[in-house]
C-alpha positions as CSV (number, residue, x, y, z in Angstrom):
1,X,10.1,3.8,-37.1
2,X,12.9,1.3,-36.2
3,X,12.2,-2.2,-35.2
4,X,14.0,-5.5,-34.7
5,X,13.1,-8.0,-37.4
6,X,13.7,-11.7,-37.8
7,X,16.0,-12.6,-40.7
8,X,17.3,-15.9,-42.3
9,X,19.4,-18.0,-40.1
10,X,17.3,-17.5,-36.9
11,X,19.0,-14.1,-36.4
12,X,17.6,-10.5,-36.0
13,X,18.3,-7.2,-37.7
14,X,17.4,-3.6,-36.9
15,X,15.4,-2.1,-39.8
16,X,13.1,0.8,-40.7
17,X,9.4,0.1,-41.1
18,X,6.0,1.8,-41.0
19,X,4.4,2.8,-37.8
20,X,1.4,0.5,-37.2
21,X,-2.2,1.6,-37.0
22,X,-4.4,0.6,-34.1
23,X,-7.6,-1.4,-34.9
24,X,-10.7,-2.1,-32.9
25,X,-10.0,-2.4,-29.2
26,X,-6.3,-1.5,-29.6
27,X,-4.0,1.4,-28.7
28,X,-0.9,2.6,-30.4
29,X,2.0,2.5,-27.9
30,X,5.1,4.7,-28.0
31,X,7.6,2.2,-26.5
32,X,10.2,3.5,-24.0
33,X,11.8,0.2,-22.8
34,X,11.5,-3.5,-23.6
35,X,12.6,-6.6,-21.7
36,X,13.7,-10.0,-23.0
37,X,12.2,-13.5,-22.3
38,X,13.3,-17.0,-23.2
39,X,10.3,-17.2,-25.5
40,X,11.9,-14.5,-27.7
41,X,14.9,-16.6,-28.8
42,X,12.9,-19.9,-28.8
43,X,10.2,-18.5,-31.1
44,X,12.9,-17.1,-33.4
45,X,14.7,-20.4,-33.5
46,X,11.7,-22.7,-33.7
47,X,9.1,-20.8,-35.7
48,X,11.7,-19.6,-38.3
49,X,9.4,-16.8,-39.5
50,X,11.4,-14.2,-41.5
51,X,10.2,-10.6,-41.5
52,X,8.5,-10.6,-38.1
53,X,9.2,-8.1,-35.3
54,X,10.8,-9.6,-32.3
55,X,9.8,-9.1,-28.6
56,X,7.0,-9.7,-26.1
57,X,7.5,-7.4,-23.1
58,X,7.2,-3.6,-23.3
59,X,6.6,-0.4,-21.4
60,X,5.7,3.0,-22.7
61,X,2.9,5.5,-23.2
62,X,-0.4,5.4,-25.0
63,X,0.1,7.5,-28.2
64,X,-3.3,6.9,-29.9
65,X,-6.6,5.1,-29.2
66,X,-8.1,2.8,-31.8
67,X,-11.8,2.5,-32.7
68,X,-14.0,1.2,-30.0
69,X,-11.7,2.3,-27.1
70,X,-13.5,4.5,-24.6
71,X,-11.3,7.6,-23.9
72,X,-12.7,7.7,-20.4
73,X,-11.2,4.3,-19.7
74,X,-7.8,4.9,-21.3
75,X,-6.1,8.2,-22.1
76,X,-3.4,9.3,-24.4
77,X,-0.1,9.7,-22.5
78,X,-0.9,7.1,-19.9
79,X,2.1,5.0,-18.6
80,X,1.5,1.4,-19.3
81,X,3.2,-2.0,-19.7
82,X,2.1,-5.2,-21.5
83,X,2.8,-8.3,-23.5
84,X,2.6,-9.2,-27.2
85,X,3.2,-12.4,-29.1
86,X,6.4,-11.4,-30.8
87,X,8.4,-12.9,-33.6
88,X,5.4,-14.1,-35.6
89,X,4.0,-10.9,-37.2
90,X,5.1,-7.4,-38.0
91,X,3.7,-6.3,-34.6
92,X,6.3,-7.0,-31.9
93,X,7.6,-5.3,-28.7
94,X,11.2,-4.5,-29.9
95,X,10.2,-1.4,-31.8
96,X,9.6,2.3,-31.4
97,X,5.8,1.8,-31.7
98,X,3.4,-1.2,-31.4
99,X,-0.3,-1.8,-31.2
100,X,-1.8,-3.7,-28.2
101,X,-5.3,-4.7,-27.1
102,X,-6.2,-2.3,-24.3
103,X,-7.8,-4.9,-22.1
104,X,-4.4,-6.5,-21.3
105,X,-2.5,-3.2,-20.5
106,X,-1.1,-2.8,-17.0
107,X,-1.0,0.7,-15.6
108,X,2.3,1.5,-14.0
109,X,2.8,3.9,-11.1
110,X,5.2,6.8,-11.1
111,X,7.4,4.9,-8.6
112,X,8.3,2.4,-11.3
113,X,10.6,3.5,-14.2
114,X,9.8,2.3,-17.7
115,X,12.9,0.2,-17.5
116,X,11.6,-1.6,-14.4
117,X,8.1,-1.9,-15.8
118,X,9.2,-3.4,-19.1
119,X,9.5,-6.8,-17.4
120,X,6.0,-7.0,-16.1
121,X,4.0,-8.3,-19.1
122,X,4.9,-12.0,-19.5
123,X,5.9,-12.6,-15.9
124,X,2.9,-11.1,-14.1
125,X,0.3,-12.3,-16.5
126,X,1.8,-15.8,-16.4
127,X,1.8,-15.5,-12.6
128,X,-1.9,-14.7,-12.6
129,X,-2.6,-17.7,-14.9
130,X,-0.6,-20.2,-12.8
131,X,-2.2,-19.1,-9.5
132,X,-5.8,-18.2,-10.5
133,X,-6.6,-19.5,-13.9
134,X,-5.0,-23.0,-13.6
135,X,-5.7,-23.2,-9.9
136,X,-8.2,-21.5,-7.6
137,X,-5.8,-20.3,-4.9
138,X,-6.2,-17.4,-2.4
139,X,-6.0,-13.9,-4.0
140,X,-4.5,-10.7,-2.8
141,X,-6.8,-8.2,-1.1
142,X,-9.0,-11.0,0.3
143,X,-9.1,-11.9,4.0
144,X,-6.6,-14.8,3.9
145,X,-5.3,-14.6,7.4
146,X,-6.4,-18.1,8.2
147,X,-5.2,-19.6,4.9
148,X,-3.3,-22.9,5.2
149,X,-2.3,-23.0,1.5
150,X,1.3,-24.1,0.9
151,X,2.7,-23.4,-2.5
152,X,5.8,-24.8,-4.1
153,X,7.4,-22.4,-6.6
154,X,10.0,-24.4,-8.6
155,X,12.8,-22.2,-10.0
156,X,11.9,-19.1,-7.9
157,X,14.9,-17.1,-9.3
158,X,13.4,-17.0,-12.8
159,X,11.4,-13.9,-13.8
160,X,8.1,-15.7,-13.4
161,X,9.1,-17.3,-10.2
162,X,10.2,-13.9,-8.9
163,X,6.6,-12.6,-9.2
164,X,4.8,-15.9,-8.3
165,X,6.5,-15.8,-4.9
166,X,5.5,-12.2,-4.3
167,X,1.9,-12.5,-5.4
168,X,1.4,-15.8,-3.5
169,X,2.8,-14.2,-0.3
170,X,0.6,-11.2,-0.7
171,X,-2.3,-13.7,-0.9
172,X,-1.4,-15.2,2.4
173,X,0.2,-18.4,1.2
174,X,3.1,-20.2,2.7
175,X,5.8,-20.2,0.0
176,X,8.5,-22.8,-0.6
177,X,10.8,-22.3,-3.5
178,X,13.8,-24.0,-5.2
179,X,16.8,-22.1,-6.6
180,X,20.6,-22.1,-6.6
181,X,21.7,-21.3,-3.0
182,X,23.3,-18.0,-4.1
183,X,19.7,-16.6,-4.7
184,X,18.2,-17.8,-1.4
185,X,18.6,-14.6,0.6
186,X,17.0,-12.5,-2.1
187,X,14.1,-14.8,-2.5
188,X,13.5,-14.8,1.2
189,X,13.2,-11.0,1.0
190,X,10.5,-11.5,-1.6
191,X,8.5,-13.7,0.7
192,X,9.8,-17.2,0.4
193,X,9.4,-19.1,3.7
194,X,11.9,-21.8,2.8
195,X,14.4,-22.4,0.0
196,X,15.8,-25.6,-1.4
197,X,18.5,-26.4,-4.0
198,X,16.9,-28.0,-7.0
199,X,20.2,-29.8,-7.8
200,X,20.0,-31.6,-4.5
201,X,19.3,-35.3,-5.1
202,X,17.1,-35.4,-2.0
203,X,15.2,-32.2,-2.7
204,X,11.8,-33.8,-3.2
205,X,12.1,-35.9,0.0
206,X,13.1,-32.8,2.0
207,X,10.2,-30.7,0.6
208,X,7.8,-33.6,1.4
209,X,9.2,-33.8,4.9
210,X,8.9,-30.0,5.5
211,X,5.3,-30.1,4.3
212,X,4.3,-33.2,6.3
213,X,3.2,-34.9,3.1
214,X,0.5,-32.3,2.6
215,X,1.7,-30.3,-0.4
216,X,-1.0,-30.1,-3.0
217,X,-0.2,-27.0,-5.1
218,X,2.9,-26.1,-7.2
219,X,4.0,-23.8,-9.9
220,X,6.7,-25.0,-12.3
221,X,8.5,-21.9,-13.6
222,X,11.1,-23.7,-15.7
223,X,9.0,-26.7,-17.0
224,X,11.8,-29.1,-17.9
225,X,11.8,-32.9,-17.7
226,X,13.6,-33.1,-14.3
227,X,11.4,-30.3,-12.8
228,X,8.1,-32.1,-13.6
229,X,9.3,-35.3,-12.0
230,X,10.9,-33.7,-8.9
231,X,7.7,-31.6,-8.3
232,X,5.5,-34.6,-8.6
233,X,7.7,-36.4,-6.1
234,X,7.4,-33.5,-3.7
235,X,3.6,-33.5,-3.7
236,X,1.5,-35.4,-1.1
237,X,0.8,-39.1,-1.6
238,X,-2.7,-38.2,-2.9
239,X,-1.1,-36.0,-5.5
240,X,-1.9,-32.4,-6.3
241,X,-1.9,-29.8,-9.1
242,X,1.1,-28.3,-11.0
243,X,0.8,-25.2,-13.0
244,X,3.4,-25.2,-15.8
245,X,4.7,-22.8,-18.4
246,X,5.5,-25.6,-21.0
247,X,3.6,-28.8,-21.7
248,X,4.8,-32.0,-20.0
249,X,5.8,-34.6,-22.6
250,X,5.0,-37.6,-20.4
251,X,2.5,-38.8,-17.9
252,X,3.2,-38.4,-14.2
253,X,1.9,-40.5,-11.3
254,X,-1.8,-40.9,-10.6
255,X,-3.3,-38.0,-8.8
256,X,-1.0,-35.4,-10.2
257,X,-2.8,-32.9,-12.5
258,X,-0.9,-30.6,-14.9
259,X,-2.3,-27.2,-16.0
260,X,-0.5,-25.6,-18.9
261,X,-1.2,-22.0,-19.9
262,X,0.4,-19.3,-22.1
263,X,0.2,-15.6,-21.4
264,X,-0.5,-15.0,-25.1
265,X,-3.9,-16.5,-24.6
266,X,-4.9,-13.5,-22.5
267,X,-4.5,-11.2,-25.5
268,X,-7.5,-13.1,-27.1
269,X,-5.9,-13.0,-30.5
270,X,-5.5,-16.1,-32.8
271,X,-2.1,-17.6,-33.3
272,X,-0.5,-20.8,-34.7
273,X,2.7,-21.1,-32.7
274,X,3.6,-22.8,-30.4
275,X,0.1,-24.2,-30.6
276,X,-3.0,-23.4,-32.5
277,X,-5.1,-21.0,-30.5
278,X,-8.5,-19.5,-31.3
279,X,-9.7,-16.6,-29.0
280,X,-12.0,-17.4,-26.1
281,X,-14.2,-14.9,-24.3
282,X,-13.1,-16.4,-20.9
283,X,-9.4,-15.7,-21.8
284,X,-10.1,-12.1,-22.6
285,X,-12.2,-11.7,-19.4
286,X,-9.4,-13.3,-17.3
287,X,-6.8,-11.0,-19.1
288,X,-8.8,-8.0,-18.2
289,X,-9.0,-9.1,-14.6
290,X,-5.3,-10.0,-14.4
291,X,-4.2,-6.6,-15.8
292,X,-6.4,-4.9,-13.2
293,X,-5.1,-7.0,-10.4
294,X,-1.4,-6.4,-11.3
295,X,-2.2,-2.6,-11.6
296,X,-3.8,-2.7,-8.1
297,X,-0.9,-4.6,-6.5
298,X,1.7,-2.2,-8.2
299,X,-0.2,0.7,-6.6
300,X,0.4,-0.6,-3.1
301,X,4.2,-0.3,-3.5
302,X,4.6,-3.9,-2.3
303,X,6.1,-5.4,-5.6
304,X,9.8,-5.6,-6.2
305,X,11.2,-5.8,-9.8
306,X,13.8,-8.3,-10.9
307,X,17.3,-6.9,-11.1
308,X,17.9,-5.3,-14.6
309,X,20.7,-5.9,-17.0
310,X,20.5,-2.9,-19.3
311,X,22.3,-3.3,-22.7
312,X,23.9,0.0,-23.8
313,X,22.9,0.3,-27.4
314,X,19.1,-0.2,-27.2
315,X,17.5,-2.1,-30.0
316,X,20.9,-2.5,-31.7
317,X,22.0,-4.8,-28.9
318,X,19.2,-7.3,-29.3
319,X,21.2,-10.0,-31.2
320,X,23.8,-9.8,-28.5
321,X,21.3,-10.1,-25.7
322,X,19.5,-13.0,-27.4
323,X,22.7,-14.9,-27.7
324,X,23.6,-14.2,-24.1
325,X,20.3,-15.7,-23.0
326,X,20.4,-18.7,-25.4
327,X,23.9,-19.5,-24.0
328,X,22.3,-19.9,-20.6
329,X,24.1,-17.0,-19.0
330,X,21.1,-15.3,-17.6
331,X,20.8,-15.7,-13.8
332,X,18.2,-13.8,-11.7
333,X,18.3,-10.7,-14.0
334,X,16.2,-9.2,-16.7
335,X,17.8,-8.2,-20.0
336,X,16.4,-4.8,-20.8
337,X,16.8,-2.4,-23.7
338,X,16.0,1.4,-23.6
339,X,14.6,2.5,-27.0
340,X,16.3,5.9,-26.9
341,X,19.7,4.3,-26.5
342,X,19.5,2.9,-30.1
343,X,22.1,4.6,-32.3
344,X,20.4,6.8,-34.9
345,X,17.4,7.8,-32.8
């Protein structure tokens, strides 16, 4: 098969390699489309591992079931999406085939193309972590008609923010988000009740005024120095909880709790970058629940994908796409590659 490998100089190269073999609790996936995340270029640049297959997000079909997988629970040919911890080993998403633990696979409905579904892995699993692993907020399919929960979604135009807004709204929460004004109308169609410009010097004061100093819950989808501080300033005087996608390097004011999680944890596989992680049963259980919830929400037809930016040459375009993202040019779009577009396939 062909796969995108890391090479010296924090670059990538399309190469031929062996098709992987699924082990206990895994399935071999024939990949149809993959999507790009900031973690892809950051891991390549910071981990500096040569000879690893790049990529985290994928969509495709189950080609083969590994040992211990019940064929009554998963079937060959089933349409699925998922997430891997790419750029660290020879098993990454940007390839013709990959192996994935079955418990974290998301089933995709026929109404979603593979290109649309490729973006689901990191974003939706992170969404579940920020809302229900880091915080105990209302869930979809529960009777939340009387919920008074207000949620601040910082950087709602990001891929994770795009899904946090939708899942929070489906759970009956009032959603406030920040983004560039050009994205406000689209975010309101996703369920945002109010939008603010994160570059506004008075943004925190405006959010606190709108929420009558009662905001207790926030999700930081960008997790940069300024976002931590601005969210903290938006919360009530008593403080609150911020779910974040990167660790905060400094202490915030008393009463503000930070909850940092990584979607990789839900695979329940050990890794050493960007932290040392040893599998926990509770993470596997939560990953199973999260994949089932995303599957159920997808089946309702109430989830909208992020706009796609499809590169024309499949896996041969990855270096170009990574540079585009690293240069900060991505804005409310999901870089996507279709495997069959790769020259030579």
